[in-house]
C-alpha positions in Angstrom: -17.9 -51.5 126.9 -15.6 -53.6 124.4 -13.8 -52.0 121.7 -12.2 -52.6 117.6 -9.1 -52.7 120.1 -9.4 -55.2 122.3 -12.1 -57.6 119.7 -9.3 -57.6 116.6 -6.4 -59.8 117.1 -4.4 -57.2 118.2 -1.1 -59.2 120.4 -0.1 -55.8 122.5 -3.8 -54.8 123.9 -4.3 -58.9 124.3 -1.4 -59.7 126.6 -1.8 -56.3 128.4 -5.8 -57.0 128.6 -4.2 -60.7 130.4 -1.3 -59.1 132.1 -4.6 -57.5 134.3 -6.4 -60.0 134.7 -3.4 -61.8 136.2 -3.4 -59.3 138.8 -6.8 -59.0 138.9 -7.1 -62.5 140.2 -3.1 -62.2 142.1 -4.9 -59.3 144.6 -7.7 -61.2 144.9 -6.4 -64.4 146.1 -3.7 -63.0 147.5 -2.8 -64.4 151.6 -3.0 -62.5 154.8 -1.1 -62.8 157.4 -2.9 -62.5 160.9 0.3 -62.7 163.7 -2.0 -63.4 167.4 -0.1 -61.4 170.0 -1.0 -62.4 173.4 0.8 -60.2 174.9 1.9 -57.0 172.5 3.6 -53.6 173.7 2.5 -50.9 172.2 5.0 -48.6 172.2 3.0 -45.2 172.2 1.7 -45.9 175.4 5.0 -48.3 176.7 1.5 -50.8 178.6 1.3 -53.9 177.2 -1.9 -55.6 175.8 -3.4 -58.5 175.3 -4.7 -60.8 173.0 -4.2 -59.2 169.7 -4.2 -59.8 166.1 -2.0 -57.8 163.7 -3.5 -58.4 160.1 -0.7 -57.9 157.5 -1.3 -57.8 153.8 2.1 -57.5 151.5 5.1 -55.5 153.8 2.8 -53.0 155.2 0.3 -53.5 158.6 -3.2 -53.1 157.6 -4.6 -53.7 160.8 -4.3 -54.4 164.5 -7.1 -55.4 167.7 -8.8 -57.5 169.5 -8.8 -61.2 168.6 -11.1 -62.5 165.9 -11.7 -65.5 163.6 -9.5 -64.9 161.1 -11.0 -65.0 157.4 -10.1 -68.2 155.3 -6.9 -68.6 153.9 -5.1 -66.4 156.3 -1.5 -67.1 157.4 -1.6 -67.4 161.2 0.9 -66.8 163.2 1.1 -67.5 167.1 3.5 -65.7 169.4 3.5 -64.8 173.1 5.4 -61.3 173.7 5.2 -59.0 170.5 6.8 -55.6 170.3 7.9 -53.4 167.3 11.0 -54.3 165.6 14.3 -52.7 167.4 16.3 -49.8 166.1 19.9 -48.7 166.5 20.6 -45.6 165.6 24.1 -45.8 166.1 26.6 -49.0 164.1 29.0 -50.0 162.1 28.0 -52.3 160.6 30.8 -53.0 158.1 33.3 -53.3 160.7 34.2 -55.8 163.8 36.2 -55.0 166.7 39.8 -54.3 165.7 41.5 -51.3 166.8 44.8 -49.8 166.0 46.9 -50.6 163.7 44.5 -54.2 163.0 42.7 -51.4 161.3 45.2 -51.0 158.6 44.8 -54.5 157.0 41.6 -54.6 156.0 40.3 -54.2 152.4 37.6 -52.5 151.1 36.4 -56.0 149.7 36.8 -57.7 153.2 35.0 -54.7 154.9 32.4 -54.9 152.6 32.2 -59.2 153.6 32.6 -58.3 157.4 29.0 -57.1 156.2 27.5 -58.7 155.1 28.0 -60.8 158.0 27.0 -58.8 160.9 24.0 -57.4 158.3 22.2 -60.9 158.9 23.5 -60.9 162.4 21.7 -58.0 163.4 18.4 -59.0 161.7 18.7 -62.1 163.4 19.0 -60.0 166.8 16.0 -58.2 166.1 16.9 -55.4 164.7 15.3 -54.3 161.7 16.5 -51.0 161.2 19.4 -49.8 161.3 21.6 -45.9 161.3 25.1 -47.1 160.2 26.9 -43.7 161.4 30.8 -44.2 159.6 32.0 -47.0 157.2 34.6 -46.9 154.5 34.1 -46.4 150.9 30.8 -46.3 150.7 30.8 -49.8 152.1 27.6 -49.3 154.0 25.7 -47.5 151.3 26.4 -50.6 149.2 25.4 -53.1 152.0 22.1 -51.0 152.1 21.1 -51.2 148.3 21.7 -55.0 148.7 19.6 -55.5 151.3 16.8 -53.0 149.1 17.3 -54.8 146.3 17.0 -58.5 147.8 20.5 -59.9 147.2 21.1 -60.0 151.0 19.3 -60.4 155.0 19.9 -57.4 157.1 18.1 -54.8 158.2 16.2 -51.7 157.1 20.1 -49.6 156.5 20.5 -45.4 156.8 23.9 -44.8 155.2 26.2 -42.2 156.4 29.4 -43.1 154.4 32.8 -41.1 155.0 32.0 -39.9 158.4 33.6 -36.0 158.3 36.2 -34.9 161.2 39.0 -31.9 160.6 42.8 -33.4 159.5 44.1 -34.6 162.1 41.2 -35.2 163.8 39.0 -38.6 165.4 36.9 -39.0 161.7 41.1 -39.3 159.8 43.4 -41.8 159.5 46.7 -41.1 162.0 48.1 -44.0 162.6 50.5 -43.5 159.3 53.5 -41.4 159.0 53.6 -38.5 156.4 55.4 -39.9 154.2 52.2 -42.3 152.7 50.3 -38.5 152.8 47.1 -40.8 153.5 43.9 -39.2 155.6 39.9 -40.3 156.0 37.9 -40.4 153.3 35.5 -38.2 154.9 38.4 -35.4 155.9 37.6 -31.4 155.5 38.6 -28.5 157.5 37.0 -24.7 156.5 33.1 -24.0 155.6 34.1 -24.7 151.6 35.3 -27.3 152.6 32.9 -29.0 154.3 30.1 -27.1 152.5 31.9 -29.6 149.5 32.1 -32.3 151.2 28.7 -32.3 152.3 27.6 -32.7 148.4 29.9 -35.0 148.4 29.1 -37.8 150.2 25.3 -37.3 149.8 26.0 -37.6 145.3 27.9 -40.7 146.2 24.5 -41.6 148.5 24.4 -40.7 151.9 21.3 -40.9 153.8 22.7 -38.7 156.8 25.3 -36.8 157.5 27.1 -38.1 160.9 30.3 -35.7 162.0 33.4 -35.4 164.6 32.5 -32.3 166.2 35.2 -33.7 169.0 38.2 -36.3 170.3 37.2 -39.5 170.4 38.9 -43.2 172.2 39.4 -45.3 169.2 41.4 -42.8 167.2 45.8 -41.8 168.4 47.2 -38.9 169.1 43.7 -36.9 170.5 41.7 -36.0 173.6 38.1 -36.3 173.5 37.3 -33.4 175.1 38.8 -31.1 173.0 36.7 -30.1 169.9 37.7 -30.6 166.2 35.2 -28.4 165.0 34.6 -24.9 165.1 30.7 -23.7 165.8 30.7 -22.3 162.2 32.0 -25.1 159.9 29.0 -27.1 162.0 26.1 -24.6 161.2 27.8 -24.5 157.0 27.5 -28.8 157.5 23.9 -28.9 159.0 22.7 -25.8 156.7 24.1 -28.2 154.2 22.8 -31.4 155.5 19.3 -30.4 156.2 18.3 -27.9 153.2 19.8 -31.2 151.5 17.3 -33.6 153.0 19.7 -35.1 155.3 19.8 -35.3 159.0 23.3 -34.8 160.6 24.9 -36.6 163.5 27.3 -36.0 165.7 30.4 -37.8 167.7 30.8 -35.8 170.7 32.7 -36.9 174.0 33.7 -33.0 175.1 31.2 -30.2 177.1 31.9 -27.7 174.0 32.0 -30.0 170.9 28.2 -31.1 172.9 26.7 -27.6 173.1 28.1 -26.0 169.6 27.1 -29.1 168.1 23.6 -28.5 169.8 23.3 -25.4 169.0 24.8 -26.0 165.2 21.1 -27.4 164.7 22.7 -31.1 164.3 19.9 -33.9 165.3 21.8 -36.2 167.5 24.5 -36.4 170.2 26.9 -39.3 169.9 27.9 -40.2 172.8 28.0 -37.5 176.0 30.4 -38.6 178.3 31.4 -35.7 179.2 27.9 -33.4 179.5 27.0 -31.3 182.2 24.2 -28.7 183.0 25.3 -26.1 181.2 25.3 -28.8 177.4 22.0 -31.3 179.2 20.1 -27.3 179.8 21.7 -27.2 175.7 19.9 -30.0 174.4 16.9 -29.9 176.2 16.1 -26.0 174.6 17.2 -26.9 171.4 15.6 -30.6 170.9 18.5 -32.5 170.1 18.2 -36.2 170.7 21.2 -37.9 172.9 22.1 -41.3 171.9 24.3 -42.4 174.7 26.6 -45.5 173.3 26.8 -46.9 177.1 26.9 -51.2 177.0 30.4 -51.1 174.5 32.6 -49.9 177.7 31.0 -52.5 180.2 32.0 -55.1 177.2 36.2 -53.1 176.3 37.6 -53.2 180.0 36.2 -56.7 180.4 38.1 -57.7 177.2 40.8 -55.6 176.7 43.8 -58.7 178.0 41.8 -60.3 175.5 42.0 -59.2 172.8 44.6 -57.1 172.9 43.0 -53.8 173.0 46.3 -51.3 172.0 47.9 -49.5 175.0 47.7 -45.8 172.6 43.8 -45.8 173.8 43.7 -47.9 176.8 44.5 -44.8 178.9 41.2 -42.5 176.8 39.3 -45.7 177.3 39.3 -46.4 180.9 38.7 -42.5 181.8 36.2 -42.4 179.9 34.6 -45.5 181.5 35.2 -43.5 184.5 32.3 -41.2 183.3 30.1 -41.0 181.0 27.2 -43.6 182.5 26.8 -41.3 185.3 26.6 -38.2 183.3 25.1 -39.8 180.5 22.2 -41.3 183.2 21.4 -37.6 184.5 21.0 -36.4 181.5 18.9 -39.1 180.6 16.6 -38.9 183.9 17.2 -34.4 183.4 14.7 -34.9 180.2 17.7 -35.2 177.2 15.3 -36.9 174.6 17.3 -40.6 174.0 17.1 -43.1 171.4 18.9 -46.3 171.4 22.3 -46.3 169.8 24.5 -48.7 170.6 28.2 -48.7 168.7 28.0 -52.0 168.0 31.4 -53.3 165.7 32.7 -51.1 169.0 31.7 -55.0 170.4 30.3 -58.1 168.0 27.7 -57.4 166.3 24.5 -59.0 167.3 25.1 -57.8 171.3 23.5 -54.6 170.5 20.3 -55.6 173.2 22.8 -56.1 176.6 22.7 -52.0 176.3 18.7 -52.0 177.8 19.9 -54.0 181.0 22.6 -51.0 180.6 19.7 -48.3 180.5 17.5 -49.6 183.2 20.4 -49.6 185.7 21.1 -46.3 184.6 17.8 -45.2 185.9 14.8 -46.0 182.9 12.0 -48.5 183.4 11.8 -51.5 180.9 9.3 -49.8 179.0 11.3 -46.4 178.6 14.0 -48.5 177.5 12.2 -50.4 174.8 11.0 -46.8 173.7 14.4 -45.4 172.8 14.9 -47.8 170.2 11.0 -47.8 169.0 9.1 -44.6 169.1 12.1 -42.5 169.6 14.6 -44.0 167.6 11.9 -43.6 164.5 11.6 -39.7 165.6 15.8 -39.4 165.4 14.9 -41.1 162.2 11.9 -39.5 160.9 10.7 -42.4 160.0 7.6 -42.3 162.4 4.9 -42.3 159.9 7.1 -46.3 158.9 8.0 -47.5 161.7 8.6 -47.6 165.1 4.8 -48.9 166.5 2.3 -51.1 165.2 0.0 -50.3 163.4 -2.0 -49.7 160.7 -0.4 -48.6 157.5 3.2 -48.7 158.8 5.6 -51.5 157.7 5.7 -54.8 159.4 8.5 -55.1 161.5 7.7 -57.5 164.4 9.6 -59.3 167.0 8.5 -61.7 169.5 10.5 -63.0 172.9 9.7 -65.9 175.4 9.3 -63.0 178.5 7.3 -60.2 178.8 9.8 -57.8 178.1 8.8 -55.2 180.3 8.5 -57.7 183.3 12.2 -58.7 181.8 14.6 -56.7 179.6 17.1 -59.4 179.5 14.3 -61.5 177.1 15.5 -59.3 174.7 18.8 -60.3 173.7 17.2 -63.5 172.7 14.7 -62.3 170.3 12.5 -65.9 168.6 10.9 -64.5 165.3 11.6 -61.7 162.6 9.2 -60.2 161.0 10.4 -57.1 157.8 8.3 -55.7 155.8 6.1 -58.9 156.4 9.2 -61.1 155.3 10.5 -63.7 157.6 13.5 -63.7 158.3 13.5 -65.6 161.9 10.4 -67.3 163.9 12.0 -69.9 166.3 9.1 -71.0 167.1 8.0 -72.9 164.0 10.6 -75.7 164.8 
């Protein structure tokens, strides 16, 4: 029924009516996108389906099923081998392979610009979602927000900001002498100190908390096998993070640190180089994910001399590489939950998919390797209702390759089509 407000000359009411009519008209005529997949990888089952149609409206998938005749006005895209957008749960998107004292030459503005460059490279490589675990001066937070605002092309980013670590530990800046009085942004010691730091990084935008439970390889003066945060400190970190709705990722190489971090309740162990049977049992008991960042060993060992890899890290790298693949493979084959993460920035961004080959060499089938970067990774992130599979109601994050990746896993190194949220970022099939 018309009322007096509508019929009288009332500019605000007329403006509302016109806006409503325009919105209804736009909705009625909005073009759907239909992706016809000759083959579609069902990430839940690990099986490949044939002749499937994916119907997309806006940024969401509305239906998936056997191919049917497209409706008038539908935009149809024919693709050979279709998968969900890939997920890398351990990146350093604002970094490049610069090690040791070379890192000191990187300013905050330079780091932010590097992140913008790497974001484009990463999404064009087929990774539509990443978890970034450590960046200086909250540059990953700024990059995440710029991508979300549509200012830059790039993947969805779950960002940590500065990682938490002990004074003098792997997540501190140990390169400068005492008189500079330098420490990294995330350094915190003691229960009160780590609680304050968790709250601080969340204040400045962190989606996830990254901690350094043990020493590392690319840090001066520490031992990858040695525990750094105490069990009590890690329990305090996890308690605050979980209460405030953030998951916790723990850099951990050494066996004791792996066990302590899992017992403290972290959501994932990053690396796991020296994991043993006790660590495997602990992770399985607690349901803790392991993120085996293994391809970086291969790349660094092959490129050490070319890039001038610092002598202060060289022997640690050689020692870790000698045992980590065997230990991580044992954990994976023993049933530890595994998600795909690469530590990209230790090697050049865009090569992330090379790690699938390494996972297959470690004992996974190609389908299982893909699942680590789809359903498993989505579960770790807490985003199973948003990404990881091609299903109705989820974001339209879709990639395509020439070959069937369950038969030739190397085809994921040459992704030809990338869609994120219904927007096409790459389509070599249209050329």
